VOGU-3710 file (C-alpha; in Angstrom, 3 decimals, decimal comma):
1> mkkicrnivk> 69,098/99,235/110,233  72,682/100,382/110,284  73,459/104,036/110,429  74,286/105,492/107,031  77,899/106,579/106,505  78,113/110,055/105,077  81,746/110,926/104,504  83,228/110,964/101,026  86,992/110,952/101,208  89,524/112,200/98,700
11> ggvilsalvl> 93,161/111,607/99,518  92,228/111,141/103,178  90,500/114,556/103,419  86,766/114,680/103,997  85,007/116,719/101,338  82,876/119,005/103,471  81,178/120,427/100,371  79,119/117,263/100,341  77,875/117,431/103,921  74,508/118,833/102,892
21> llpdeafaqs> 74,442/116,617/99,842  74,490/113,343/101,701  71,635/111,805/103,696  71,502/112,440/107,402  70,415/109,101/108,817  69,346/105,597/107,846  66,586/105,901/105,311  63,101/104,645/106,098  62,535/101,452/104,124  60,236/103,135/101,617
31> grricgrwaq> 62,854/105,801/100,979  65,770/103,633/99,829  66,668/102,592/96,309  69,436/100,753/94,444  71,061/101,876/91,220  74,185/101,087/89,210  75,017/98,064/87,020  74,828/94,302/87,503  75,443/91,189/85,430  74,872/87,444/85,589
41> tttgyvgllv> 77,996/85,293/85,651  78,468/81,575/85,092  78,457/81,050/88,857  76,066/83,747/90,088  75,834/87,554/89,861  78,057/90,596/90,225  77,036/94,223/90,694  78,492/97,703/90,976  75,742/99,253/93,075  74,926/102,170/95,361
51> dvenssqqan> 72,170/102,638/97,940  70,538/106,086/97,580  67,617/108,038/98,936  64,504/107,917/96,761  63,067/111,000/95,071  65,943/113,343/95,777  68,020/115,495/93,465  71,268/114,224/94,912  70,192/110,603/94,364  69,720/111,278/90,645
61> vvcdkvrsid> 73,173/112,855/90,383  74,791/109,952/92,231  73,004/107,285/90,173  73,945/108,937/86,891  77,578/109,086/87,964  77,731/105,484/89,192  76,160/104,166/85,985  78,753/106,067/83,949  81,666/104,310/85,668  83,605/101,680/83,735
71> qisymlgmqa> 82,531/98,883/86,021  85,195/96,403/84,936  88,072/98,850/85,481  86,616/99,865/88,833  86,290/96,265/90,025  89,708/95,253/88,771  91,151/98,276/90,560  89,527/97,137/93,790  90,931/93,647/93,325  94,400/95,036/92,766
81> sdsansawqv> 94,264/97,279/95,848  92,848/94,736/98,299  93,956/91,138/98,431  90,658/90,145/100,056  88,904/90,933/96,801  90,750/88,136/95,020  88,140/85,878/96,603  85,729/86,990/93,885  87,163/84,487/91,417  84,837/85,938/88,788
91> nlnglnwvhq> 85,661/86,491/85,132  84,342/89,993/84,437  84,941/89,931/80,696  82,162/89,305/78,189  79,297/89,810/80,666  75,966/91,347/79,671  75,704/94,313/82,067  72,276/95,645/82,988  72,076/99,423/83,307  70,030/99,631/86,518
101> sstacenvgk> 67,995/102,778/87,109  66,844/103,619/90,632  64,702/100,716/91,810  63,484/99,045/94,993  66,267/97,359/96,933  64,481/94,023/96,668  64,352/94,101/92,865  68,096/93,649/92,589  68,648/92,163/96,043  66,736/88,988/95,173
111> lftdsrytss> 69,621/88,090/92,866  72,106/88,145/95,749  70,324/86,191/98,492  72,248/83,301/100,030  72,420/81,363/103,304  73,622/84,477/105,180  71,783/87,229/103,306  68,365/85,598/103,170  66,400/88,825/102,770  66,104/90,330/99,301
121> dmcdnmegyy> 66,377/93,791/100,850  70,050/94,312/100,052  69,972/97,899/101,342  70,075/96,491/104,869  73,621/95,338/104,069  74,853/98,585/102,556  75,815/102,050/103,782  74,218/104,859/101,849  76,015/106,642/99,017  78,991/104,290/99,057
131> iyvvvknngk> 79,725/102,291/95,914  79,660/98,542/96,536  80,840/95,611/94,501  78,444/92,789/95,380  79,410/89,299/94,278  77,423/86,080/94,448  79,729/83,213/93,548  78,791/79,544/93,885  75,953/80,391/96,292  77,954/82,733/98,545
141> ttyfkkssvs> 77,380/86,491/98,530  79,960/89,084/99,605  79,615/92,869/99,869  82,803/94,839/99,134  82,902/98,562/99,995  85,759/100,714/98,811  87,040/102,942/101,616  87,491/105,881/99,239  84,661/106,863/96,924  86,976/108,866/94,683
151> aldlliaast> 84,971/107,771/91,659  82,366/110,318/92,785  84,716/113,298/92,631  82,673/114,929/89,876  79,850/115,351/92,368  81,821/118,071/94,137  81,073/120,593/91,397  77,362/119,925/91,712  77,209/119,668/95,492  77,055/123,382/96,325
161> kiakdelnai> 74,108/123,990/94,014  72,299/120,914/95,318  72,875/122,004/98,908  71,589/125,521/98,195  68,535/124,170/96,398  67,780/121,913/99,338  68,160/124,727/101,871  65,886/126,970/99,814  63,269/124,210/99,804  63,671/123,835/103,581
171> aakaksvyss> 63,230/127,604/104,021  60,071/127,624/101,894  58,591/124,791/103,929  59,490/126,538/107,196  57,679/129,683/106,087  54,622/127,623/105,229  54,590/125,562/108,432  54,982/128,589/110,706  52,814/130,967/108,664  50,287/131,197/111,513
181> aksaalsgyq> 52,873/133,259/113,429  53,438/135,674/110,539  51,112/138,394/111,818  52,602/138,360/115,333  56,152/138,384/113,953  55,360/141,371/111,729  53,694/143,281/114,565  56,589/142,579/116,900  59,134/143,692/114,335  57,257/146,914/113,589
191> asvsamksal> 57,080/147,659/117,323  60,826/147,083/117,573  61,442/149,513/114,710  59,362/152,160/116,493  61,190/151,593/119,774  64,592/151,877/118,129  63,680/155,039/116,225  62,460/156,735/119,375  65,442/155,779/121,532  68,493/155,411/119,309
201> naaleavfrq> 70,630/158,506/118,837  74,239/159,258/118,022  75,344/159,093/121,646  73,656/155,730/122,208  75,096/154,386/118,944  78,547/155,339/120,181  77,916/153,477/123,449  76,747/150,393/121,574  79,852/150,383/119,402  82,136/150,942/122,370
211> vggkfisdnk> 80,523/148,128/124,370  80,472/145,898/121,285  84,141/146,560/120,641  85,063/145,671/124,211  82,969/142,501/124,043  84,815/141,416/120,894  88,183/142,314/122,387  87,469/140,412/125,593  86,102/137,356/123,783  87,967/137,339/120,478
221> aiitqirtnl> 89,949/134,213/121,322  86,799/132,382/122,431  84,715/133,361/119,407  87,586/132,575/117,045  87,900/129,149/118,665  84,161/128,568/118,247  84,447/129,358/114,550  87,496/127,110/114,223  85,668/124,277/115,966  82,693/124,721/113,640
231> knldtdtkta> 84,934/124,550/110,595  86,630/121,409/111,889  83,616/119,404/113,016  83,866/115,696/112,383  81,571/114,172/109,790  79,042/112,786/112,273  78,598/116,168/113,965  78,305/117,976/110,620  75,618/115,502/109,697  73,854/116,199/113,005
241> ytriqralpn> 73,949/119,905/112,090  72,367/119,115/108,719  69,787/116,907/110,401  68,777/119,851/112,626  68,343/122,084/109,591  66,211/119,526/107,806  64,014/119,034/110,875  63,366/122,740/111,537  60,364/123,072/109,169  58,476/120,119/110,652
251> gmitsqmaid> 56,749/122,151/113,358  58,048/120,166/116,329  61,164/119,528/118,388  62,091/115,866/118,567  64,377/113,932/120,870  66,737/113,431/117,912  67,027/117,205/117,460  67,848/117,518/121,163  70,494/114,783/120,949  72,044/116,399/117,872
261> mkaliskigm> 72,054/119,877/119,408  73,692/118,668/122,630  76,357/116,844/120,630  77,031/119,911/118,491  77,260/122,286/121,439  79,668/119,928/123,167  81,872/119,639/120,066  82,280/123,407/119,785  82,972/123,723/123,507  79,870/125,683/124,553
271> aanqtnipnk> 78,321/123,276/127,060  77,887/124,669/130,572  81,023/122,948/131,880  83,191/123,995/128,915  85,240/127,083/128,144  83,918/128,632/124,911  81,205/130,755/126,530  81,622/134,533/126,168  82,076/136,423/129,448  81,611/133,006/131,151
281> vtnssvgipl> 77,831/133,556/131,045  76,551/130,003/131,334  72,988/131,259/131,825  72,777/131,741/128,080  71,508/130,108/124,904  72,897/128,892/121,584  71,134/128,739/118,218  71,622/127,003/114,867  70,177/129,038/111,967  69,445/128,071/108,385
291> vgveaglvag> 72,649/129,473/106,900  72,515/130,910/103,399  68,742/131,375/103,159  66,075/133,725/104,404  63,419/131,684/106,163  61,791/134,426/108,216  58,140/135,346/108,499  58,528/139,086/107,935  58,642/139,933/104,223  61,385/142,268/103,055
301> vesnislvmn> 63,439/141,921/106,225  66,529/139,779/106,583  65,399/136,979/108,830  65,832/133,365/109,759  64,546/130,416/111,743  66,760/128,621/114,257  66,833/125,844/116,813  67,930/127,322/120,145  69,024/125,522/123,318  69,538/126,828/126,844
311> iqpdssgkyt> 73,087/125,994/127,917  72,042/125,373/131,528  69,537/122,615/132,389  66,433/123,438/134,421  65,804/122,296/138,001  64,676/118,862/136,761  67,896/118,365/134,828  66,224/118,814/131,440  67,331/121,259/128,743  64,921/123,695/127,110
321> faivsysggt> 64,864/123,914/123,315  62,942/126,249/121,034  62,400/126,923/117,369  62,480/130,699/117,023  61,942/133,202/114,255  64,455/136,034/113,954  63,663/139,207/112,025  65,947/142,168/111,423  68,903/143,020/113,649  68,763/139,877/115,732
331> lgatikgevd> 70,929/136,868/116,364  71,282/134,732/113,281  69,732/137,299/110,990  72,999/139,026/110,116  74,468/135,906/108,552  74,468/136,358/104,786  76,994/133,746/103,735  76,047/131,396/100,934  76,405/127,675/101,410  79,982/127,222/100,282
341> ggglgiawsp> 82,022/124,196/101,221  79,745/123,270/104,092  79,244/126,724/105,627  77,846/126,530/109,168  76,409/129,175/111,448  76,086/129,687/115,183  74,406/132,288/117,372  74,891/132,881/121,098  72,933/135,107/123,445  73,238/135,958/127,148
351> gtiddndgws> 70,134/134,864/128,982  67,677/132,063/128,349  65,360/131,515/125,417  62,568/133,301/127,301  64,867/136,207/128,170  65,574/136,842/124,497  62,047/136,832/123,143  60,969/140,263/121,927  62,583/143,422/120,576  66,285/143,837/119,863
361> vgfgvsaalg> 68,759/146,054/118,095  71,825/144,806/116,260  74,628/145,708/113,898  77,552/144,078/112,153  81,247/144,383/112,913  83,117/143,998/109,656  86,131/141,668/109,677  86,116/141,506/113,459  87,716/138,071/113,366  89,586/138,483/110,106
371> sgadlglswg> 88,637/138,082/106,475  85,528/135,999/105,856  84,561/135,958/109,510  82,365/139,015/109,936  80,433/139,119/113,188  76,911/140,247/114,033  76,120/141,663/117,482  72,722/142,329/119,048  71,158/143,456/122,319  67,705/142,940/123,709
381> vakgmsgasn> 66,002/146,318/123,705  64,912/146,086/127,328  68,555/145,724/128,405  70,398/147,466/125,615  68,394/150,641/125,220  68,074/151,315/128,920  71,624/150,430/129,880  73,811/149,653/126,891  77,001/150,305/128,815  76,203/147,403/131,156
391> aipgfslsta> 74,556/145,029/128,704  76,288/142,021/127,162  75,551/141,563/123,436  74,931/138,297/121,728  76,731/137,339/118,528  76,195/135,455/115,291  78,793/134,192/112,835  79,173/131,877/109,874  82,007/129,703/108,594  80,856/130,166/104,989
401> qgagvdasfa> 83,153/132,008/102,625  81,692/135,348/101,641  79,759/135,793/104,875  78,978/139,429/105,479  77,193/141,693/107,912  75,572/145,105/107,725  77,443/147,643/109,838  74,360/149,849/110,273  72,005/149,473/113,232  68,764/147,582/112,681
411> agytktlvka> 65,738/146,816/114,793  64,952/143,176/115,380  62,372/140,855/116,824  62,599/137,315/118,175  59,519/135,102/118,495  59,431/131,602/119,970  57,442/129,319/117,671  57,798/125,957/119,428  59,329/125,031/122,788  60,108/121,680/124,430
421> sf> 62,320/120,151/127,116  64,467/117,010/126,950
//
């Protein structure tokens, strides 16, 4: 099947608020549905139809909106804007339009089969969440897709809530799937709290802040560029980001997740041969957290679950990936931004995935990159507590508006839940 298009365009500008709203890949056959309106004409059939994902909140919103469109005005507008549409040669007036609720693709598709489109599964000929005018005239069927889906503009108001609801559902599933690690995560976090309390004092706090300030000063341009690149990702890469988030609760790392992560890291310039790596530490790792939700295994502690990738390949040329749980003052955990206009998050840490398992201590640096771009820093306890002046911190940041960090120090704990190489 063709890959589903995901970008809704308004005036040539992609509406990033809908990134989490739209589907991430071609639907499995059982998960696709058709909705909209259709009518029989004197020479065949005509429909104003959209291919959506079954049993999803966003599909219901889309179907309701499409069915509310004045189908005749919409079709006439398409004819007027594209000379190719004059080939319809269909009188749209006086037709008996059927208000089509979400149904199997074949139920409507059987009306539009012809010598070219012999299968009744019309979803194979459509790209998801785009409105199509489908015309069968004198035995010949044509699919017309409007390049701008501006008729769906009202979805923008609903998209943020839908995206947040979906992320909350993802977080709940992640907690359930990885619940077997809950006891170990709690024990590790409590041990980190004890270690921090016994070692952290005013003098060490001052060292941490001094080293953190120098790290930000030395790498401000790089980190700012990373955030800018995240905000300006193309639609396909944003969809890959969403696909990673949706896959995190499934308890495994797939080849698709690896492909998506590599593509994302390359787009933001953090691959081993690129320039956006703090302190030029290529022996490091990058993580994608569930932004805007708390998906951790330790109750009452700000926490998250992320997909992490080692920037450098191993001796066999493969890259190591892991799904990790962060609790407390750790990378990814300081991101508090709500999903707002497609907010994305990133976390970077010196050292490999294995190097960063265990205790940590972190704190936030308010407005380090300017308004709405607060930064979280953290150190592994083994390196940071024993030699903070020589240790390189990791960082976390979000592109979401309203992102914030806690400036106080907090103990943290990182636990690898699943690991794989691709």
